[in-house]
N, C-alpha and C positions, 0 to 999 in steps of 0.2 A: 710456718704460711710463707709460701710461693711469695716473687717478689709480684708477678702479676695481678696478686689476688690482694695487695695491702689495700687500704681504706683509701688512706692519699697518696698523691703523688709525692709530697714531701711530707714525711713523716713526721719530721724535726720542729717544724713550721706550723703546718697546719691545725695540727691539735690545739696549737695556742692562740688562735685569730679570737679576736672581741674577748680577749680576757684581761684584766690588770696588768698581768707580767707584760703582756706587748703593748700594750697603750704608755705604760712605763718606758718602756725601751723608743716608743716614738717620739717622748718627751725628750729624751736623751740628744736623739738624733737630730732631733728638731735646729738647734741651733748652729749645726755644721751646715745646715741645707741651706740656710739663709745668710751665713757670712758667704759659704762658694756663688750663690747667685748676686750677691751685692760686688764681691770682688772682681767676679768674671763674666757678667750677665750686664751691659747697659741699659736695658729695658728694667733689670730689677734693681739697679742704683739707682735709677731716675724717680723709681718710686718711691723708696727710701729716703732720698734727701727731698724729695718733695713732702714728704712724711714729716721731715726734720728728725729723722731716728737713723742710729748706728744700730747695727746688729747685737753689739753686748749691750743697746738699751732694751732689747725684748729679751726680760726676764722670764717671761710664762705666756702661754698659750693666749690669753686673754690681751698680752701686749703685743702678738703677732696680731692677733684679729683687728684691733686696734688700727695698727699700723698700716695693715696693707687691707683695701677696699680688691673685692673682686674683680679676675680680669677675664676677658672673651673675647669672642668677634668684633664688640664693639672696637676695644681698645686696638687690636690689630688693624681694624681698616684705618685708625687714627695714625698708626707707623706708615702704615701704606701709604697715606697721603701725605705723611710727612715727607717722607723721600721718596714720593714722586714714581713709585712704583719700581725706583731701582733697586731691585730682589735681592743683589749682592749687599745693599746698605740695610734693605731691609732684614734679612736673615742673621745680619751680623750684628744687629741692633737687639734684635727680639732674644737670640741665642748665643751670644758671647762667641769670641775667637777660639778659643781652646774645643769647644764642642764643633763648630763648624771646618774646624782641620780635622776634626774625629768624622766629618759626615760622611757618610754612607748610603743612603738612601732619600729622596725626595718625593713624600708624598702627599696629599689634602683630603681635609672632606669633601665633600661631594658640592658642595656650595649651593645649595637649594634655598637657604636662605640668605644668601648673600655671596660676598666674598668667600672665597674658601678658604677655612682656615689651615694654617701649613702644620704637616707633622712630619717633620724630619726622622731620618734614623740613623743614630751613630753607631759607629761599628760599637761603642761598648754597651748599646743598647742591646744589642740582638740577643746576649746570656741574659739579660732580664726577659725577653719578650720570653723564650724558651723556657724558661721558668713559670715565670705566670699562667702562659697557655698550655704548658704541660700539665698543672694545676687545673686549668679549667678542661681540657681535653680529658683527663683523667675521670676527673668528677662525672663527664658526661660518657663515660663508657668509653672513651677511646682506647684500645690496645692494640698490641702487634699484630698485624694482618690485616690491619680496617684501611682501606683506600677512600682519602677525602677530598669528595670532588669540590673545588672552590668555585663557588659562583658570585663571588661579588667581584663588583669591578675591578680589573686590573689594572686601568688607565689612569694614574694616580691617585687612585681610593686608598685612603688610609686602611679601609678593612681588606685588601684585595692582595697586592704581590707582598705585603710584610707575612703574609700568611707562609711563605717559603722559609721563613725564619721563626716563626709563633713555636713553629711544632717540629727544629731541627734536633732537639733532645726527645722526640718520641720515637725511638728507635723500632722499626719495623713494621713504619705507618706509611702510606705513600700518600704522596701529593699528587693531583693532578687538576692542574691550574687552568681551565673551562675559560671560566670568566664572563662576567652578565653581558659583555659586549661581543658574544658567540650567538647571541639570541637564545630563543627557548629550545628550535628545533635541535640546533645543536649540543644543548646543553644537555637533552633528555636523549641523545643519539648518544655520547661521548658516558655517559654513567652508566648506559646499556652496555656499550660496548666493552669496557674496562672494567664492568663491576663493582662500581661503588660500593663502600656500604655505609659513608655518611656522606652528606650533603650541607653546604655553610653558604649562606646567601643572607636576602633579604626577607622579610615573611611576605613582602608583594611579590616577589618573582616565586618563593613556594608554591603560592598560590595560583600564580597564572602557570605554573608547569602543569596543575592538578588539570587546567581548562584546557593542555594541549595534548596530554599525555595520549588520550584517545585516538586524535588524530594522527598523531608523530609516529607512537610507538602500536597503534594498533592494540591497545589494552590499557586499563586505569594504572595510575600512577604507582600503586603500589606492587605491579608485575615487576619493577625494580629491583625490589627486596630490599631499600633501606632499613638499615634499625634505626640510624640517628639521623635527626635533621640539628645543625646548630645557625639557629638564627638572631639576626642583629641589625645594626644599624636603623632600627625604625622600631615602634610601637611594632604589639602585633603578636609576638609569640608569648609575651604575656599577659594577653588577653583571652581569659577563659573561652568565648566564644571560637576564636580564631586558634588557639591551641587544640580544643575540641576535635576543630573540623581537618586540623592539619595530620594531628593523631590518627583520626579514623581513616581519612583518605589515604594517606602514605602504608598508615600501619606500622609506623616507628614512633620513636621517642621523640619530642620536641624540646628543647633547650634553647632558652631565654640567653643571649650573652648581650654585653655590651653597655655603654653609657655608665662606664666604668671599668673596673677589673671585677668583674662579676659571671655568675653562670647559674641559670637555677640546677634546681635539683629534680630528681623524678619520682617525686612525691605526687599523687592522683590529682590532688589540687596545688593549683601554682602557689606559693610559696615565697614569690619574690628570687631576685636573684644573690646569691652567696656571695660577700665579697672575700675576696681570696687574698687581698695585700696589703694585709696591716703593715707587714714589714719591709714592703718599699713604697707605699703612700698612706698619707693622711686623709680622712673623708670626714667632711662635714658638712650641715646644711645651714643654709641661711632664710632669711625670708623672702623672699624675691621682688618686693615692693621697697622695704627700708633697708635691706641689707643687714641686718641684726643677726647674729648667730640664732639660732634654732637649735635645744638639747636634744640629744641622740637618744631620745626615750622611743617605749616600744608605739609605731604607729603614728610618729611625729611623721609632718610634711613639709617640705621646704624644696630651695633649689640645691642641687649639690656642687660642692666646692672641693678640688684636687689639690693635694701640693704633695710633691714629690721628697722623698727622705734621700736619695741619691738622685739629684738635679741631673748630674750629668752622665748618667746610665735611663732615667727615666724613660718610659715610652707615653706618646701620646699627652701626658702631663708634664712639661718641663718649666711649668711658671708655680710661682707660689698664690693658693689661693684660686686655680684655674676653672673655669665654669664651662659647660657644654649648652648652659643655657637649660636644663632638664629638671622637671619638678620630680621629683623623688619621696616615695613613703618610705620608713624603712621599721624593720621590725629586729627586736633587740631579743626577743624571747626565743628559748630553744627552739629551733627547726623540727616538726614532728619528723624530718627523714634522718634523723642523727649526724648531719654533717654538720661542722664547725663553721664558725664567720655569722654575722648578723645578716640579713636580707634589706635587699631594696628593690621597689618596683617601680616602674615608669608612670608616673601619673598623666603627664605631658610636656610640653615646651613653655617657657616662661613668654618666647615672643611668639607662638602659638594659641597661647591665650583667648578666648572669645569672652564676652560679657553680655550675655541677655538678661535685661530686666536688672543687672548685679549681679546677677549669678552666674559664675567663674566655667564653663565649658571647654574640654578638651578635643580636640580631633580624635584623639587615640579611644577616648570614652563612645563616642558616637560611633565608631569603628564597630567597639565592643557589642554595642547593641543593635547595630546592624548584622552583624554577623551570625547574630543570634537567631536569622530568620533563613537564612539560605537551608536548603536549596530553592524555596518560594522567593526568593533574590538572589543574584549573582554575588552579591556584598561588595561590589561596587559602589561608591557613590561621591559625591563632592559637595562640598560645603562653599556655596556660593555668597560670595560679600559682594555688596554694591558700592560699601563706603568703607574707609581704610581700618583696622582693628583696632582696638579690641573691640570697643562698644560696638553692640548689632542691632539693629531696631528692629523687633520684634514683628514677623516672626521667624527662627532663623531659617534659610532657605536651603532647600539638599534637592540634589539632583538623585535617583535611586533608579539603579537599573532592577528590573522584575525577571525570573526567572524563567526559563524556556517553556515550562510545561504550564505558568500561569496566564490564564486569561485574562484579558482586559477587564471582563465585566465581575472580577475578583478584585480587583484591585481599590477599590473605595474600602472594603473590609479590612483586606491586608494592611493598607493604610491607617487605618483608625487603631489597628493594634501594634503598629511602628511606634504613632503617637503617644497611645497610651502608656507603654512600656518608658519611652523616653520621658514623660511626664514622670512616670514612676520614681526613674532611676537616677535622670538628670535637671529633672523640672523644666522641662522647657515643652515646649509643643511648636515641634516643625512644620513647615510647608513643605511637600514631598512633591517634587515634580518627577511623573514616571520617564521615564526611555528604555528601549529595548535593548534585548541582552547583547553586549559586549559594544555598546555606543561609543562607552568612556574608555581612554587609553589604557593600556595595561603599561605597568612600569616593570623592567628589569632591574631596578634600583630602588632609590626612593619611591613610594606614590605621595604625588603632590596632592593633598584631598583639599587644599583652600581652592578654591577657582575665583580669581580675584579681577573682579570687572570693572570695580574703578580706576584699576592704572592703563 
């Protein structure tokens, strides 16, 4: 078999993903990760001291879970306040002197839900990046000769500039760092000019490019000849209706990436993202309200937490039991695609959950129903909140753009169809306000589906 025809990027590790053998290896490596954090990271040492434990007291994974409550943006904001935004002190406290001496690149999340979460890149990190994203790219069909147009934000965004290191071992692959900041016209123009074969960015941007292609290129988006879209940083590529629209419009394969170290497969029906990093990071689920562990059984739903097994060289996740506040559903049965790794899909974000008559509703689920009615609607919508969530006094209020070919006389019937489908799938009956096409602002990064009128 030729090298380019191998099944996995890493033929030594990837066949072992989600097996008892690799889980045993994780348990053997976890104590070292805990001790490193205790000895080198003030933030982690404080957590253990507050719990009254030392690394040697944690003799099992259950001990570890009891000692460490999950941490995320809320705890980071507390550190920012404690050190009064003196970022030198913040970084040193959160990441430790050894890692900060190895600092190579500073990036953050987009900050769309509050203070941006810091994601530093260390020199030791770049090799881990290249390995894990080599696995992701390979599963998505990335091969020598491909040209990857980068459409994520390049200004401080954790999914943007690091591309330059993610694929540094993907020999023969050319990166074209255009960036979301360039705007849709330049993104489309440069992809055509440089003959890009793959595109990475948010689903929101990929959808917006469809709307602009005819105007900018004088031809539909599929005229670019892209073979693959690598989309992440928000739900979309994992929503069947959105995925189907993107595949049909681009004539390309759509791969969902992110919210951890994962990538979806090419199976005709979305199977979730395959977790490809058992040897670098531990994955677990917790109940978003009680914070108690949720067993990783087929179909289980919970808030995802991540623990790096190599804290000094991990990427994105540098802390013990770190959470992005994403709600995942996991699938542990073998995937029909034949690739290894358990799978997870994004249900929503814990901080975006709405409750209508006690029923949990996530914007991503509403997006899935909305996109099932394109082209009679454009796909753009907003959830209007007049009071602070999660509780919503029914009916849930939506603003929805109707399609360019739809007459206003057709709207009452279309509204009945949408409301009935939402009731059938999500158990809600929303109140819809109709907007003309392209009334709502389009996003080149993440779309904010919540219109918070109470602020």
